Each structure stands twice: as structure tokens, then as C-alpha cells.
N, C-alpha and C positions, 0 to 999 in steps of 0.2 A: 504494500500500500504506500501511498504518498504521505509525506508529513502532514499535509493539509487535511487528509482524511482522519488521521489520528487526532489532530487539533479539533476537528468538528465534533468527534465523539466526546473528547474531554470537556468541551464547552457545553455539551448537553448536560453534563453533571454539574459544572461550575461555570456559570456565565461570567465573562470578564466584567460586566456591569455590576456584579456583586462585590467587586474589590473596592476597598476604601480609596478615597481621592489621592492619597499620597503614595499609593502602591504602584508597582510596575509588574504586570502579569501578561501572560500570553506567549507567543513565539518571539523570543528575544534574540535568537541567533540562528543563522542558517537559512536554507531555502525551503519554501513550502512544497517545492516540486521534488525534494529528496525522497528517494525510495527508502522506506523504513522496514527493516526486517528484524532488528535487534534494538531493544531499549534498555537503558539503565535508569532505574528509579532511585532517587537520592533525596535526602532532606536538603542538602546544600550542594552547590556547585563549587566546591573547593578544589585545590590542586589534586588531591587524592581521587576525587570523583572523576575529574577530567582524565587523569592518567589511567584510571580503571576503565573508563569508556573507550579510550584508545586501545588499551591492551586486549579487551574482549571483542573489539571490532563493532562497537555499538554505532548505530546510525543516529541515535537521538538520546538526549538526557532530559528526563522530566524531574523537576525539582519543586519543592515547596517554596523555599526562599528564592527570591528573584536572582537570576544569573547576573543581571545588571540592575542595580538598585539606585545608586546615586547618579547624578548627571555625569555623562562621559564627554569630555571635550576633545579627546584625541584617542586613537587606538594605536598603541605602541606596546612593545614587549617589555618596557621598563615600568609598566603599571600592572600590579598584580591581577586586577580584574580583566583588563583588556588583553593581557598576555594569555589568560585562559581562553578568551574568545578567539584569539588568533589560532591557538592550538586546536580548538574545536573546528574552526573553519578549514584549517589545513588538512584535518582528518575527516572532513565531510560529516561532522556531527552537528545536528540541530539541537537547540536548547529551548525548552518550554517550561514556564513556571506558572504555578497556580498557588497563590499565597492567601491574601485575605478573602478572596472569593471562595477558596476551599474552606477557610476558617468559618465563614458565614453560612455556607450551605451544608457542610459535612462535619468539620472538625469539632465544633462546639458540642453538637449532639452526640457524636461518636465518643468523645472523651467521657461524657456523662454516662453513656452506656457501659463503658469499661468499668466505671466506678459503681454501677448499679443504682444510679439515681433515678427517681421517678418524679412526676409532676414538674418536669423541667421547663424552663423558659430561658431566653437569652439574657445575658447581662446588658448587652447593647444591641438594639435593633438596627439593622442596616437600612440604607436609603430605600425610599419607595420605588426607585427605578430598578431595583433588584428583584427579578422574578426567577424562581428556580426552574430550570429546563426540565423537559421530559426525559426520563431515563430511556436509552435506546433499548429496543427489543432484545431480549436475551441477556441483558445485564442490568436487571432491575436493582434498585437501591432502597434498602430499608430505611435510610435516613431521609428519603424524600418527604416532602410535606411543607407545612407552613412555618417550620422552625428556621428562621433566617436571622442570624445575629452572631455577635462575637461573645464567646464565653457562655457558660451555662450555670444555672442555679437550680437546685432541686432537693428532694427529700431522700435521705439515705435509706437503704434497705434494712438497716439495723441501727440500734442505738448503742454506740460504743464511744470510747474516748479518743482523743487525738492520737495517742500512742498507737492504738489499733489502726487508725487510718494511715499513719506513717508506714506501717508494715504492709497494709493493703496496697497503697500506691506503689511501693517498691515491687510488690508481687505482680500486680496487673499490668504495669508498664515495663516490667523487667529491667529495673534500674537498681544499682547497688546502694545508692545513698539518697537521702533527702536532707534538707536543712529546715529546721523548725524555729520560727519566731513565735513564742507563746507558751501555753501550759499544756503539757502532754497529758495531764489528767482531766482536762476539761471534757465534758460530755458534748458530743456533736449531734445537733438536731437538724441542721440545714447546711448544705455544702455548696460552695461555688468553685468552679474550675475554669481556668483560662489557659489553654496550652500556649506556650511561647512566653512572651513578656506581658505581665498583667498588673504591675504595681500601681498603675494609674486607676485601676478599678477598685482599689481597697475601700475608698469612701462609699462607692456604690454598693459594694458587697455588704458593708455595714448597714446601709439604708435599706437593703433588701432582706435583711434579717439572718444572714448566714454567719456562723461563728467559726467556720473553717474555710479557708481559701487556698486552693491548690493551683500553683502557677510556676513561673520561672523568673529569673533575672531580678530577684529581690535584693536590694542593697541595704546597707546598714540603717540608713535613716527611714526608709520605707518600712523596714521590719519593726523598728522602734515605734513608729507612728501607729502601725497596725496593733501592736500590743496595747498601746494606750487607748485605742478605739475598742478594745475587747475582741479583736479578731485574731485568731490563730492562723498564721500564714505558713504554708509549706512550700518551700522552693524545691521543686522536683527537677529543676534545670530546664532551660529552653529546649535542649535536645531531647531530654528524657521523655517528655509526654508527646512531643510532636513527631517522634519517629513512627507513630501510628499512621502517619501519612504514607510512608513507604509501603507498609503492609497493605493498606487499603487500596491505594492506586494500582499496585501490582496485581492484586486480586481483581480489581475492576477491569483492567485491560485484558486479563486472561478470560474473564467472563464475556467480554465484548467480542474479542477477536480469536479466541481459541489458540490453535497452533499456527495461525498465519503470522504471528509475530512472537519472537522470543523475548521474555521479560526477565531481567536480572535485577535483583534487589541489592543496593549498596549495603554491605554487612553493617550491623549495628555496632557502633564503637563510640563510646562516650568521648567527647573531644577534650576532656580534662580528667585529672586523677586527684583524688583526695587521699592524702597520706596521714 
């Protein structure tokens, strides 16, 4: 199939119009006419992902985080981002990213399902111009529906303390560590989750009545502020929760296209170590 055929199917799942204004999604590198027989699915388009795509002979990289995010004034090999683009083009590799459009249409509800939350609703509703597309025949999506927004808040399937939830998050997302700001003995009755970076949602989480917020990229001051607001914040890392994108999209493509395209998942590897 051609790259543009793959793009059409992906945009039935996550329309670009669902991305936030500051985001950069879609086909960001390569030709829409490129024949695609092998795809690498990765959370990020870092050097390791590009080298992996080259080594396996991939025709396309599909990532969650945009391959090009900030403004690019020139394309040279002395810039780390554009050097990757050059290498991709030289090796005939297209690059497609689905970021906040995936967050709004799939990620938020998917993360809540991993955690077993019910009666869920988004933390932030996306713009009214975002309408979820129809899932293509043969690859239906259980996350389809009217849930369109960033992050989720819902009711847990059991009443346990924060310490229990720390262990649960490590188990369901297959991550070795979490960082907790708060009281591990506090009883959790309502949970919010925002895969990626969610510290700006802490006041909203408080207003919506959750006392446990699971997210990533929590810094010192945000953590202290959360404690003072009575919110227990669990930093499961930006990478830790969002890797579910790789599993989900890989499965989605296989359900859509079967054996007509080979899908390779970038192996899960935390980008940092805690000693």
C-alpha cells in the first residue's frame, strides 16, 4: 500500500482536527506516494528509533510524539532533529505522528480502562471542531464514542489506599518505579489520570473531587502544591503510561491490514534509570 492509504486509515481513528492548537501531527516527513510494507511503531522518534527503522528496512515510522515539534528554520545535519529527518529521507522512511489527537480520542479513555475506572469523563474537553471518525470495517475500536478530551477522571473498582495504587500502576503499565507526592495511607475514592505531562491539571483535579492523580513530569514545586491542595500525585513518568500507544496502534494496524503490512513495535525501554 501507499503511505497515503495508511494515513487515511489512521485518520479515521484520530482526526488531525482533534489535536490541540499548539501541536504538530500528521505526515511530517517523506512522500505520501511511498510504498509501505514495513512499519515501526514508537513512542518517540529519537536516534535509536531512526536507527532501528533503518536496520529493519522499515518504510514508515509512526510515533506518538511529533517527529518535528518546534519550528524548523533550516534542515542540516548539525541539528539533532533535522539530522534524523535527513537520515529518514535518505533511507526512504516516512514519518507520521498522532499526538494530542490520539490523546483526545483514545489515550485518555484507554488509560482509565487499564486502571479499571468507571463513570469516566475527560479532564479537559477538546474543541467542538473535533469529531471522532468512523472506525474502518474490520478494525473496530472499543474506545469509540463521545469521550473526547485530555485526561480522565473516574471511580475506582475498589476502595484501597494510595500505596495499593502505586503497586497497581506499576503492574498494569509494566513500569519499575513511580514517584509519590502525598500520603501513601490515604484512602482513594476518585482517581484522575493524564498520560504524559499533566501538572497543569492539578487544580482541576482538585475541583473535580479526585484525591489521586496519576500522570508524569511532576516537578518539585508542583508536587508540593498538590500536597497542600490535598491531592496525592503519582508520577509514573511521561514514558511509563504513554507506551500504551505503541501496543494499541500496533494492534490497530494489524486488525486493519492483516498480513499486507509488517508491524514492528519499538521495544519498551525506560529512557532513565533510578539508582
